[in-house]
Backbone as CSV, one residue per row, in Angstrom:
resi,resn,N_x,N_y,N_z,CA_x,CA_y,CA_z,C_x,C_y,C_z
1,MET,-42.878,52.788,15.803,-41.623,52.254,15.339,-40.813,51.800,16.563
2,HIS,-40.208,50.641,16.453,-39.403,50.058,17.527,-38.073,50.793,17.637
3,TRP,-37.502,50.846,18.839,-36.247,51.579,19.042,-35.123,51.059,18.160
4,ALA,-35.080,49.734,17.912,-34.028,49.162,17.061,-34.180,49.652,15.624
5,ASP,-35.426,49.799,15.177,-35.667,50.319,13.827,-35.199,51.767,13.710
6,ILE,-35.422,52.534,14.760,-35.018,53.942,14.762,-33.491,54.044,14.695
7,ILE,-32.811,53.221,15.493,-31.341,53.235,15.487,-30.805,52.793,14.132
8,ALA,-31.383,51.744,13.585,-30.942,51.255,12.272,-31.139,52.324,11.208
9,GLU,-32.268,52.997,11.239,-32.550,54.063,10.273,-31.558,55.212,10.431
10,GLN,-31.258,55.587,11.664,-30.290,56.665,11.912,-28.903,56.287,11.391
11,ARG,-28.480,55.066,11.654,-27.148,54.627,11.201,-27.084,54.534,9.682
12,ALA,-28.153,54.052,9.061,-28.175,53.981,7.598,-28.140,55.373,6.996
13,SER,-28.897,56.298,7.563,-28.902,57.677,7.072,-27.529,58.318,7.230
14,GLU,-26.882,58.081,8.375,-25.548,58.641,8.618,-24.532,58.059,7.629
15,ALA,-24.594,56.756,7.403,-23.671,56.117,6.459,-23.894,56.653,5.048
16,ALA,-25.155,56.856,4.655,-25.458,57.411,3.334,-24.927,58.841,3.221
17,ARG,-25.095,59.620,4.264,-24.623,61.004,4.265,-23.102,61.064,4.117
18,LYS,-22.390,60.114,4.747,-20.931,60.065,4.679,-20.428,59.449,3.370
19,GLY,-21.357,58.909,2.552,-20.955,58.293,1.292,-20.482,56.860,1.432
20,GLU,-20.709,56.267,2.584,-20.256,54.900,2.829,-21.091,53.857,2.095
21,LEU,-22.223,54.261,1.562,-23.090,53.319,0.854,-22.984,53.476,-0.661
22,SER,-22.036,54.276,-1.113,-21.841,54.494,-2.544,-20.799,53.529,-3.080
23,GLY,-20.988,53.123,-4.325,-20.027,52.259,-4.983,-20.083,50.808,-4.551
24,LEU,-21.145,50.407,-3.895,-21.287,49.018,-3.466,-21.759,48.152,-4.628
25,ASP,-21.426,46.863,-4.578,-21.904,45.938,-5.606,-23.419,46.000,-5.694
26,GLY,-23.918,46.045,-6.913,-25.360,46.062,-7.122,-25.981,47.436,-7.076
27,GLU,-25.195,48.462,-6.844,-25.740,49.815,-6.782,-26.364,50.169,-8.127
28,GLY,-27.578,50.677,-8.095,-28.273,51.081,-9.308,-28.998,49.951,-10.015
29,VAL,-28.837,48.722,-9.531,-29.499,47.567,-10.133,-30.804,47.321,-9.384
30,PRO,-31.919,47.151,-10.114,-33.190,46.903,-9.418,-33.124,45.622,-8.580
31,LEU,-33.752,45.650,-7.432,-33.811,44.473,-6.571,-34.780,43.456,-7.140
32,ASP,-34.447,42.178,-6.972,-35.349,41.099,-7.352,-36.234,40.819,-6.140
33,LEU,-37.493,41.196,-6.232,-38.414,41.041,-5.104,-39.345,39.843,-5.261
34,SER,-39.022,38.951,-6.208,-39.874,37.784,-6.421,-39.804,36.859,-5.205
35,GLU,-40.877,36.164,-4.979,-40.973,35.233,-3.853,-40.439,33.873,-4.276
36,ASP,-39.759,33.197,-3.383,-39.276,31.846,-3.624,-40.138,30.897,-2.797
37,PRO,-40.963,30.087,-3.457,-41.877,29.214,-2.713,-41.161,28.131,-1.899
38,LEU,-39.873,27.888,-2.177,-39.141,26.879,-1.420,-38.615,27.404,-0.090
39,VAL,-38.701,28.716,0.104,-38.208,29.332,1.335,-39.397,29.584,2.264
40,PRO,-39.281,29.178,3.531,-40.378,29.441,4.473,-40.661,30.944,4.556
41,PRO,-41.935,31.338,4.693,-42.305,32.758,4.697,-41.510,33.613,5.674
42,GLU,-41.193,33.069,6.858,-40.487,33.870,7.853,-39.017,34.112,7.486
43,LEU,-38.503,33.377,6.495,-37.112,33.542,6.079,-36.964,34.241,4.729
44,ARG,-38.072,34.543,4.075,-38.001,35.093,2.716,-37.300,36.436,2.641
45,ALA,-37.516,37.316,3.611,-36.898,38.645,3.555,-35.379,38.542,3.602
46,ILE,-34.857,37.772,4.547,-33.400,37.662,4.652,-32.822,36.934,3.452
47,HIS,-33.530,35.931,2.943,-33.046,35.226,1.762,-33.059,36.138,0.539
48,ARG,-34.042,37.030,0.458,-34.093,37.991,-0.650,-32.896,38.925,-0.594
49,VAL,-32.550,39.387,0.622,-31.381,40.263,0.791,-30.119,39.521,0.360
50,LEU,-29.971,38.287,0.826,-28.795,37.498,0.462,-28.738,37.237,-1.039
51,LYS,-29.886,36.922,-1.627,-29.953,36.656,-3.060,-29.555,37.896,-3.856
52,ASN,-30.065,39.053,-3.456,-29.725,40.292,-4.153,-28.251,40.644,-3.987
53,ALA,-27.623,40.114,-2.936,-26.195,40.332,-2.724,-25.358,39.280,-3.450
54,GLY,-26.041,38.358,-4.152,-25.333,37.337,-4.911,-25.013,36.077,-4.136
55,TYR,-25.606,35.908,-2.963,-25.340,34.742,-2.131,-26.552,33.828,-2.116
56,SER,-26.315,32.554,-2.251,-27.391,31.579,-2.140,-26.961,30.530,-1.117
57,PRO,-27.689,30.405,-0.015,-27.317,29.418,1.000,-27.307,28.013,0.402
58,PRO,-26.392,27.166,0.838,-26.310,25.805,0.291,-27.627,25.041,0.382
59,GLU,-28.394,25.262,1.464,-29.662,24.536,1.612,-30.629,24.911,0.489
60,ILE,-30.670,26.192,0.141,-31.578,26.651,-0.899,-31.131,26.122,-2.254
61,THR,-29.836,26.175,-2.504,-29.300,25.642,-3.753,-29.643,24.163,-3.870
62,ALA,-29.485,23.430,-2.784,-29.794,21.992,-2.794,-31.281,21.752,-3.004
63,MET,-32.140,22.530,-2.342,-33.585,22.357,-2.498,-34.010,22.622,-3.946
64,LYS,-33.427,23.641,-4.576,-33.758,23.936,-5.967,-33.275,22.822,-6.878
65,ALA,-32.084,22.304,-6.618,-31.544,21.210,-7.419,-32.430,19.975,-7.304
66,ILE,-32.900,19.685,-6.100,-33.795,18.544,-5.895,-35.100,18.737,-6.663
67,ALA,-35.675,19.927,-6.589,-36.923,20.202,-7.308,-36.722,20.054,-8.818
68,ASP,-35.591,20.552,-9.330,-35.297,20.418,-10.759,-35.155,18.957,-11.159
69,LEU,-34.471,18.180,-10.320,-34.292,16.752,-10.615,-35.620,15.996,-10.561
70,GLU,-36.475,16.359,-9.614,-37.790,15.714,-9.548,-38.571,15.951,-10.834
71,LYS,-38.521,17.190,-11.350,-39.203,17.503,-12.602,-38.607,16.701,-13.758
72,GLU,-37.272,16.641,-13.779,-36.597,15.910,-14.853,-36.961,14.431,-14.805
73,LEU,-36.925,13.841,-13.616,-37.255,12.425,-13.480,-38.692,12.137,-13.881
74,ALA,-39.596,13.030,-13.518,-41.011,12.833,-13.845,-41.243,12.832,-15.350
75,SER,-40.388,13.512,-16.097,-40.585,13.607,-17.545,-39.971,12.438,-18.315
76,LEU,-39.198,11.591,-17.638,-38.525,10.484,-18.313,-39.416,9.246,-18.397
77,PRO,-39.197,8.415,-19.430,-39.887,7.119,-19.470,-39.426,6.263,-18.286
78,ASP,-40.247,5.286,-17.893,-39.960,4.484,-16.701,-38.567,3.870,-16.696
79,ASN,-38.151,3.259,-17.803,-36.851,2.584,-17.822,-35.703,3.587,-17.642
80,GLU,-35.807,4.760,-18.222,-34.773,5.784,-18.064,-34.825,6.387,-16.660
81,ARG,-36.021,6.504,-16.111,-36.188,7.093,-14.781,-35.468,6.251,-13.733
82,VAL,-35.612,4.928,-13.820,-34.967,4.039,-12.848,-33.451,4.156,-12.950
83,ALA,-32.916,4.143,-14.169,-31.464,4.242,-14.353,-30.947,5.582,-13.837
84,LYS,-31.616,6.657,-14.163,-31.205,7.998,-13.727,-31.287,8.104,-12.205
85,ALA,-32.343,7.547,-11.615,-32.508,7.594,-10.169,-31.373,6.846,-9.473
86,LYS,-30.945,5.718,-10.026,-29.841,4.967,-9.428,-28.553,5.780,-9.458
87,VAL,-28.288,6.454,-10.558,-27.092,7.299,-10.669,-27.158,8.428,-9.638
88,LEU,-28.316,9.063,-9.529,-28.456,10.171,-8.583,-28.307,9.705,-7.139
89,LEU,-28.873,8.555,-6.818,-28.740,8.033,-5.457,-27.286,7.706,-5.122
90,THR,-26.553,7.211,-6.103,-25.129,6.944,-5.896,-24.381,8.243,-5.633
91,LYS,-24.681,9.290,-6.411,-24.034,10.593,-6.218,-24.371,11.160,-4.841
92,ILE,-25.623,11.036,-4.433,-26.038,11.534,-3.122,-25.269,10.806,-2.020
93,ALA,-25.156,9.497,-2.143,-24.426,8.716,-1.136,-22.968,9.146,-1.073
94,MET,-22.352,9.406,-2.227,-20.962,9.844,-2.260,-20.804,11.218,-1.613
95,LEU,-21.742,12.124,-1.871,-21.691,13.460,-1.271,-21.858,13.386,0.242
96,ARG,-22.782,12.532,0.685,-22.967,12.377,2.134,-21.713,11.830,2.793
97,GLU,-21.100,10.849,2.146,-19.881,10.262,2.692,-18.762,11.303,2.748
98,ALA,-18.622,12.094,1.687,-17.595,13.143,1.660,-17.843,14.166,2.762
99,ARG,-19.114,14.502,2.994,-19.458,15.460,4.044,-19.097,14.910,5.415
100,GLU,-19.361,13.626,5.640,-19.051,13.006,6.915,-17.540,12.948,7.128
101,ILE,-16.781,12.657,6.072,-15.332,12.637,6.169,-14.820,14.029,6.509
102,ALA,-15.378,15.037,5.864,-14.955,16.426,6.114,-15.257,16.841,7.554
103,LYS,-16.379,16.379,8.093,-16.732,16.706,9.474,-15.748,16.090,10.458
104,GLY,-15.219,14.930,10.104,-14.309,14.214,10.988,-12.933,14.847,11.060
105,ASP,-12.591,15.674,10.082,-11.260,16.308,10.058,-11.143,17.464,11.007
């Protein structure tokens, strides 16, 4: 065991003994240990911790939204797919522009 792991374990045990880990959000709720294929393997553990804490990084939310839209577009007839794609591209352009404006402030 690495020295950092030993220190972390000691601090967690001490906090539990003092009752500092009681009454936290999610206490008593089973952890969701499912794998997210959109997250690189080296980041899955930290993303799982964040997810169980109720946090979803914007990049992950965006990647899931893109995957959902790809599925939706694939299921549409060609004429509807083109129209929907144009609307989505316009929305993407507007979001990018808003992000650039926000960065400039």
